C-alpha positions as CSV (number, residue, x, y, z in Angstrom):
1,M,24.8,51.1,136.8
2,S,22.5,48.1,137.3
3,S,18.8,48.9,137.2
4,T,18.0,46.6,140.2
5,P,20.4,46.5,143.3
6,T,20.2,42.8,143.8
7,P,23.2,41.0,145.4
8,S,24.9,38.2,143.6
9,A,24.4,34.6,144.7
10,T,26.3,33.6,147.8
11,P,27.7,30.1,148.1
12,S,25.8,28.0,150.6
13,T,27.5,27.5,153.9
14,S,26.6,25.9,157.2
15,A,29.0,28.1,159.2
16,P,27.3,30.8,161.3
17,E,27.6,34.3,159.9
18,P,29.8,36.8,161.7
19,R,28.4,39.9,163.4
20,L,28.1,42.7,160.9
21,T,30.0,45.1,163.1
22,S,32.9,42.6,163.2
23,L,33.3,43.0,159.5
24,S,33.9,46.8,159.5
25,H,36.8,48.8,160.8
26,G,34.4,51.6,161.7
27,G,30.6,51.9,161.7
28,G,28.1,54.5,160.6
29,C,29.3,58.1,160.1
30,G,32.3,57.2,162.3
31,C,33.7,55.8,159.0
32,K,34.1,59.3,157.6
33,I,37.6,60.4,156.7
34,A,38.7,62.8,159.4
35,P,38.1,66.5,158.6
36,G,41.8,67.4,158.5
37,V,42.7,64.5,156.2
38,L,39.7,65.3,154.0
39,S,40.8,68.9,153.7
40,E,44.3,67.8,152.6
41,I,42.9,65.4,150.0
42,L,40.6,68.0,148.5
43,K,43.3,70.7,148.5
44,G,44.9,69.0,145.4
45,T,41.7,68.9,143.4
46,S,41.4,71.3,140.5
47,A,38.5,73.7,140.3
48,L,36.1,73.3,137.4
49,P,33.9,76.0,135.9
50,V,30.8,76.4,138.1
51,P,27.5,77.0,136.2
52,K,25.2,79.8,137.5
53,E,22.5,77.2,138.0
54,L,24.6,75.4,140.7
55,L,23.2,77.1,143.8
56,V,25.2,75.0,146.3
57,G,28.4,73.1,145.5
58,I,31.5,72.1,147.5
59,E,32.5,75.6,148.7
60,T,31.1,75.5,152.2
61,A,31.1,71.7,152.9
62,D,27.3,71.8,152.8
63,D,25.0,68.8,153.0
64,A,24.1,68.4,149.4
65,A,24.5,69.9,145.9
66,V,21.6,72.1,144.7
67,Y,21.0,72.8,140.9
68,Q,18.3,75.2,139.8
69,L,16.1,73.7,137.1
70,N,13.7,76.6,136.7
71,D,12.1,79.5,138.6
72,E,10.1,77.2,140.8
73,Q,12.3,74.1,141.3
74,A,15.9,73.2,142.2
75,L,17.2,69.7,142.3
76,I,19.0,68.5,145.5
77,A,21.5,65.7,145.0
78,T,23.4,63.9,147.7
79,T,24.9,60.5,148.6
80,D,25.8,58.8,151.8
81,F,26.9,55.3,152.6
82,F,28.8,53.5,155.3
83,M,29.7,50.3,157.1
84,P,27.6,48.6,159.8
85,I,27.0,50.4,163.0
86,V,24.7,47.6,164.3
87,D,24.5,43.9,163.8
88,D,20.9,43.5,162.9
89,P,20.8,43.7,159.0
90,H,17.4,45.2,158.8
91,D,18.3,47.9,161.3
92,F,21.6,48.6,159.5
93,G,19.7,49.2,156.3
94,R,17.1,51.5,158.0
95,I,19.8,53.6,159.7
96,A,21.9,54.0,156.5
97,A,18.8,55.0,154.4
98,T,17.6,57.5,157.1
99,N,21.0,59.1,157.3
100,A,21.3,59.5,153.5
101,I,17.8,61.0,153.0
102,S,18.5,63.5,155.9
103,D,20.8,65.6,153.6
104,V,17.8,66.4,151.4
105,Y,15.8,67.5,154.4
106,A,18.8,69.5,155.7
107,M,18.7,71.6,152.5
108,G,15.0,72.4,153.1
109,G,13.8,70.0,150.4
110,K,11.5,67.0,149.9
111,P,13.0,63.7,148.7
112,I,11.7,62.4,145.4
113,M,13.7,59.1,144.8
114,A,16.8,57.2,145.7
115,L,19.4,54.9,144.2
116,A,20.9,52.1,146.3
117,L,24.7,51.7,146.8
118,V,25.6,48.2,147.9
119,G,29.0,46.7,148.5
120,M,28.9,43.3,150.2
121,P,31.4,40.4,151.0
122,I,29.3,37.8,149.2
123,S,31.5,34.9,150.3
124,V,30.9,35.8,153.9
125,L,27.3,37.0,154.2
126,S,24.3,35.1,152.9
127,T,21.9,36.5,150.3
128,A,19.2,36.4,153.0
129,T,21.3,38.7,155.2
130,I,22.1,41.1,152.4
131,G,18.4,41.1,151.3
132,R,17.4,42.1,154.9
133,I,19.8,45.1,154.7
134,L,18.2,46.2,151.4
135,E,14.7,45.7,152.8
136,G,15.6,47.8,155.8
137,G,16.6,50.6,153.5
138,A,13.5,50.2,151.3
139,S,11.2,50.4,154.4
140,V,12.6,53.8,155.2
141,C,12.2,55.0,151.6
142,R,8.6,53.8,151.7
143,E,8.1,55.9,154.9
144,A,9.6,58.9,153.1
145,G,7.3,58.3,150.2
146,I,10.0,57.7,147.6
147,P,11.0,54.8,145.4
148,I,14.4,53.2,145.1
149,A,14.7,53.5,141.4
150,G,17.9,51.6,140.8
151,G,21.4,51.4,142.1
152,H,24.7,49.6,141.9
153,T,26.3,46.6,143.6
154,I,29.8,45.3,144.1
155,D,31.5,42.5,145.9
156,S,33.6,44.2,148.6
157,V,35.7,43.2,151.6
158,E,33.5,45.1,154.1
159,P,29.7,45.5,154.0
160,I,28.7,48.9,152.7
161,Y,25.2,50.3,152.2
162,G,23.7,53.7,151.5
163,L,21.7,55.7,149.0
164,V,22.0,58.4,146.4
165,A,19.1,60.7,147.4
166,L,17.4,63.2,145.2
167,G,15.0,65.9,146.2
168,L,13.3,69.1,145.1
169,V,13.1,72.6,146.7
170,H,12.0,76.0,145.7
171,P,15.2,78.0,144.8
172,K,14.2,80.7,147.3
173,R,13.9,78.1,150.1
174,V,17.3,76.5,149.8
175,K,18.9,76.6,153.3
176,R,22.7,76.5,153.3
177,N,24.9,76.0,156.3
178,A,26.7,79.3,155.6
179,D,23.9,81.9,156.0
180,A,23.8,82.2,159.8
181,R,23.7,85.7,161.2
182,A,25.1,87.3,164.3
183,G,22.3,87.3,166.8
184,D,20.8,84.1,165.7
185,V,19.8,81.3,168.0
186,L,20.8,77.7,167.4
187,V,18.3,74.8,167.8
188,L,19.3,71.1,167.7
189,G,16.6,68.6,166.7
190,K,18.0,65.3,168.2
191,A,19.9,64.3,171.3
192,L,23.6,63.4,170.9
193,G,25.4,60.2,171.8
194,V,25.0,57.8,168.9
195,G,28.8,57.3,168.5
196,V,29.2,56.5,172.2
197,M,26.4,54.0,172.1
198,S,27.8,52.3,169.0
199,A,31.2,52.0,170.7
200,A,29.4,50.3,173.7
201,L,27.4,48.0,171.3
202,K,30.6,46.8,169.6
203,K,31.9,45.7,173.0
204,N,28.6,44.1,174.0
205,K,28.1,46.7,176.7
206,L,24.8,48.3,175.4
207,D,21.7,46.9,177.0
208,D,18.5,46.2,175.1
209,A,16.7,49.4,176.2
210,A,19.6,51.6,175.2
211,Y,19.8,49.8,171.9
212,L,16.1,50.6,171.2
213,R,16.8,54.2,172.0
214,M,19.7,54.2,169.6
215,I,17.6,52.7,166.8
216,A,14.7,55.1,167.5
217,T,16.8,58.2,167.0
218,T,18.9,56.9,164.1
219,T,15.8,55.8,162.1
220,K,13.7,58.9,162.6
221,L,13.6,60.9,159.4
222,N,14.4,64.6,159.6
223,T,11.0,65.5,158.0
224,A,10.9,68.9,159.7
225,G,13.4,70.3,157.2
226,P,10.9,71.6,154.6
227,D,8.7,73.2,157.2
228,L,11.7,74.8,158.8
229,A,12.9,76.1,155.5
230,A,9.5,77.8,154.9
231,L,10.1,80.0,158.0
232,A,11.4,83.4,157.1
233,G,13.4,83.6,160.3
234,V,15.4,80.4,159.6
235,H,18.7,81.5,158.1
236,A,20.8,78.4,158.0
237,L,20.2,74.7,158.3
238,T,22.4,71.6,158.4
239,D,22.4,68.1,160.1
240,V,24.8,66.8,162.7
241,T,26.6,63.7,161.4
242,G,30.1,62.3,161.4
243,F,32.0,65.4,162.4
244,G,30.0,65.8,165.6
245,L,28.1,68.8,166.9
246,A,31.3,70.8,167.2
247,G,32.4,70.0,163.6
248,H,29.1,71.0,162.1
249,A,28.8,74.1,164.2
250,L,32.2,75.0,163.0
251,E,31.1,74.7,159.4
252,I,28.3,77.1,160.1
253,A,30.7,79.5,161.8
254,R,33.3,79.4,159.0
255,G,30.8,79.6,156.2
256,S,28.9,82.5,157.8
257,G,32.0,84.5,159.0
258,C,30.8,84.3,162.6
259,T,31.5,82.6,165.9
260,V,29.2,80.0,167.4
261,E,28.6,79.7,171.1
262,I,27.3,76.4,172.5
263,D,25.8,76.2,176.0
264,W,26.8,72.7,177.0
265,S,24.3,72.5,179.8
266,A,21.5,72.9,177.2
267,V,22.7,70.2,174.8
268,P,20.4,67.2,174.9
269,L,22.0,63.8,175.4
270,L,20.5,60.4,174.8
271,E,19.7,58.6,178.1
272,G,22.7,56.8,179.6
273,V,25.3,58.4,177.2
274,S,27.1,60.4,179.8
275,A,27.7,57.3,181.9
276,L,28.9,55.3,178.9
277,A,31.3,58.1,177.9
278,G,32.6,58.3,181.5
279,D,33.3,54.5,181.3
280,G,35.5,55.1,178.2
281,F,33.2,54.1,175.4
282,I,34.5,56.7,172.9
283,T,34.9,56.1,169.2
284,G,38.2,56.6,167.5
285,A,36.5,59.0,165.1
286,S,35.8,61.3,168.1
287,G,39.5,61.7,168.7
288,R,40.3,62.2,165.0
289,N,37.6,64.9,164.8
290,W,39.1,66.7,167.7
291,A,42.6,66.5,166.4
292,A,41.3,68.1,163.1
293,Y,39.4,71.1,164.6
294,G,40.1,71.3,168.3
295,A,42.4,74.3,167.9
296,E,39.4,76.3,166.7
297,V,37.4,75.5,169.8
298,S,37.5,77.2,173.2
299,L,36.2,75.0,176.1
300,A,35.2,76.8,179.3
301,A,36.7,75.7,182.6
302,G,34.5,73.4,184.6
303,L,33.0,71.5,181.8
304,P,32.4,67.7,182.5
305,S,35.4,65.6,181.6
306,Q,33.5,63.9,178.8
307,A,32.2,67.1,177.1
308,Q,35.0,67.2,174.6
309,A,34.4,63.6,173.5
310,L,30.7,64.2,173.2
311,L,31.1,67.4,171.3
312,S,33.2,65.6,168.7
313,D,31.1,62.3,168.9
314,P,30.2,61.2,165.4
315,Q,26.4,61.2,165.0
316,T,25.0,58.7,162.5
317,S,21.6,60.1,161.3
318,G,21.8,63.0,163.7
319,G,19.5,65.9,164.2
320,L,19.0,69.1,162.2
321,L,20.9,72.2,163.5
322,V,18.9,75.4,162.9
323,S,20.2,79.0,163.0
324,C,17.3,81.3,163.3
325,S,16.3,84.8,164.5
326,P,15.4,85.0,168.2
327,E,11.8,86.0,167.2
328,S,11.5,82.7,165.3
329,V,12.5,80.3,168.0
330,D,8.9,79.5,169.1
331,E,8.0,78.7,165.5
332,V,11.0,76.5,165.1
333,M,10.2,74.6,168.3
334,T,6.6,74.2,167.2
335,V,7.7,72.7,163.9
336,F,10.0,70.2,165.6
337,A,7.2,69.3,168.0
338,R,4.7,68.7,165.2
339,H,7.2,66.3,163.6
340,G,7.7,64.4,166.8
341,F,11.2,65.7,167.8
342,D,10.7,65.9,171.6
343,A,14.4,66.4,172.3
344,A,14.7,69.6,170.3
345,S,16.5,72.2,172.3
346,V,18.0,75.7,172.1
347,V,21.7,74.9,172.4
348,G,23.5,78.2,171.6
349,R,23.7,81.3,169.6
350,V,25.7,83.0,166.8
351,V,27.8,86.0,167.6
352,P,30.2,88.3,165.8
353,V,33.5,86.6,164.8
354,S,36.1,86.3,167.5
355,D,39.5,84.6,167.8
356,R,37.9,81.2,168.1
357,A,35.2,79.9,165.7
358,L,33.5,77.9,168.5
359,L,33.0,78.7,172.1
360,V,31.6,76.2,174.5
361,A,30.3,77.6,177.8
């Protein structure tokens, strides 16, 4: 591992650089391997002995690993990286870093440092462009109050950027995605629609105002996580990313042995997203997500035609999804409001297990 994530020198060229999104086959969390394919890949991996200090591992597809250091501290370790979702290099770096750090917040922890992961086509992109990507990521880390303490770089065909993010949490405040309880209420912290907007952007159909809305949501750190974890009534916590709201709700349902009900009319959507989805701006990842888990979902009659696509829409740097007792809803909403999450909404509930893991009303 190199101690300083600095890109190699790029040959000078007078040719204009291509759009970042033109260099990637899929952008943001839409790059994720589809859930069904991922399950097939992991099925063949051999299980290793798990130390008792490993509080959270791979067993429930949670957001990060958590390793207990002592009675007061547990280490959160996670990594996330992807290909460009936008063309502006600084914005790409900001989005990727925000997304990576989110997994620390989703476990209820506070980030302490990061390592940069950088793969760039150095014969295609200038050192100035690559530097802007790294500076975008660094700006978010400064906002989170953490250093980028090192990293690793490679020359790759497609541009890739992300972070290894490390954090700390009290062992008794670790929030898994698998501890929801029947009777809980579900609260979503950010509006949906990032995948739809990215599809429109790639086809030059996203206007400037919509682009700014997309950047605002994808670069907002999920800082509410630790305060939410401190609430006794919060039982489970995760963030909504590449598998969409439906996919991450299903992870809660499966891990907790319950069924999740989503009230579609209560789900917040970014302004303009419904119209874009109606015009056909749907990512390929949305279809792959639905193919992987659609059989576990029951959609009520009368839902809007684009509901299925938006439920499976891959969210890059999406919001926190909280499962809490009904008595704690006001506290949860207060925490979200204090951290500036104006779109936070009650979107459903957790009920005893039924024949489908996810019901959408």
